[in-house]
Structure formats: C-alpha cells, structure tokens
PLY file of the C-alpha trace (Angstrom):
ply
format ascii 1.0
element vertex 80
property float x
property float y
property float z
element edge 79
property int vertex1
property int vertex2
end_header
164.61 139.41 103.09
162.18 141.91 102.77
163.56 142.66 99.27
162.75 139.37 98.18
159.14 140.83 97.81
160.21 143.48 95.38
161.67 141.86 93.03
158.59 138.13 93.16
155.52 137.76 91.45
153.58 138.41 94.83
150.01 138.59 97.08
149.69 141.50 99.43
146.47 140.87 101.80
144.40 138.60 104.22
141.59 137.06 101.63
144.02 136.66 99.07
147.10 135.73 100.87
144.92 132.61 102.66
143.57 131.73 99.04
146.68 131.11 97.78
147.92 128.99 101.29
144.52 127.08 100.84
145.34 126.35 96.77
149.79 125.19 98.23
150.67 128.35 95.22
152.72 130.03 98.71
155.93 129.79 98.85
157.09 133.08 102.11
154.09 134.04 103.98
154.89 137.12 105.55
153.24 138.51 108.17
153.32 141.92 110.24
153.97 142.10 113.99
151.77 145.03 114.28
147.73 143.49 113.16
144.91 141.79 114.77
147.35 138.37 115.62
143.62 137.08 116.00
143.09 136.91 111.99
146.51 135.75 110.70
147.31 133.22 113.53
145.03 130.54 110.99
147.57 131.87 108.62
150.34 131.79 110.37
148.91 127.57 111.32
148.33 127.15 107.79
151.89 127.66 106.67
153.41 125.31 108.94
150.99 122.58 108.51
151.78 122.92 104.66
155.84 124.38 104.75
155.73 127.05 103.80
158.15 129.49 105.80
156.40 132.02 108.12
158.97 136.18 107.86
157.71 138.16 110.84
158.17 142.07 109.49
157.68 144.75 112.51
154.88 146.71 111.75
152.22 147.21 108.29
153.60 150.20 107.34
156.58 148.64 106.70
155.25 145.47 104.45
153.42 147.18 102.54
156.15 149.74 101.08
158.08 146.51 100.78
155.34 145.32 98.44
155.69 148.89 97.33
152.04 149.67 97.73
151.32 153.68 99.62
149.19 151.40 102.77
149.81 149.23 104.95
149.96 145.42 104.52
149.19 142.85 107.53
149.89 140.39 105.25
152.28 138.95 101.42
152.78 136.35 100.05
155.76 135.37 97.57
153.97 132.77 94.70
155.95 129.21 93.90
0 1
1 2
2 3
3 4
4 5
5 6
6 7
7 8
8 9
9 10
10 11
11 12
12 13
13 14
14 15
15 16
16 17
17 18
18 19
19 20
20 21
21 22
22 23
23 24
24 25
25 26
26 27
27 28
28 29
29 30
30 31
31 32
32 33
33 34
34 35
35 36
36 37
37 38
38 39
39 40
40 41
41 42
42 43
43 44
44 45
45 46
46 47
47 48
48 49
49 50
50 51
51 52
52 53
53 54
54 55
55 56
56 57
57 58
58 59
59 60
60 61
61 62
62 63
63 64
64 65
65 66
66 67
67 68
68 69
69 70
70 71
71 72
72 73
73 74
74 75
75 76
76 77
77 78
78 79
C-alpha cells in the first residue's frame, strides 16, 4: 500500500495534510503509528467524515522513506 506514495501526487506533513483534507483534495490519508496521536486524531476524524481512506503505517521513518524523504513523516496524503 505504501508503493502508491512513490508514484502518486502527494502532500507530506501535518499542516499541509490538514489543509488538503479541509479543501477536499485528499484521496488517502497515511498516518504513522508512532507519531503524536493527540495531533493525528483530528485528521483521522476529518478523513472519516469526508470518506477518505485512512492507512496506518508502522513508523514515521517508514512513512518518510515511502515518501522519498530523508526524515520521518507523521502524515501524508495522496491527492485526488
């Protein structure tokens, strides 16, 4: 499921992910299980409300690597 992040248009990071969800541009939300759940809970709720698929990733490091960045990522969104 992470392979899609390497080929699709995406946004990485909590602030940008939030913006994409609010604007209705998100198709799939990826969240790292080891990120601060306090920050991620509103994003998951927004995704569920808007019918956006939520995919849990084992770690921020794996999510960052899947997004082809050298640092960990708490969230990423594949755009419509």
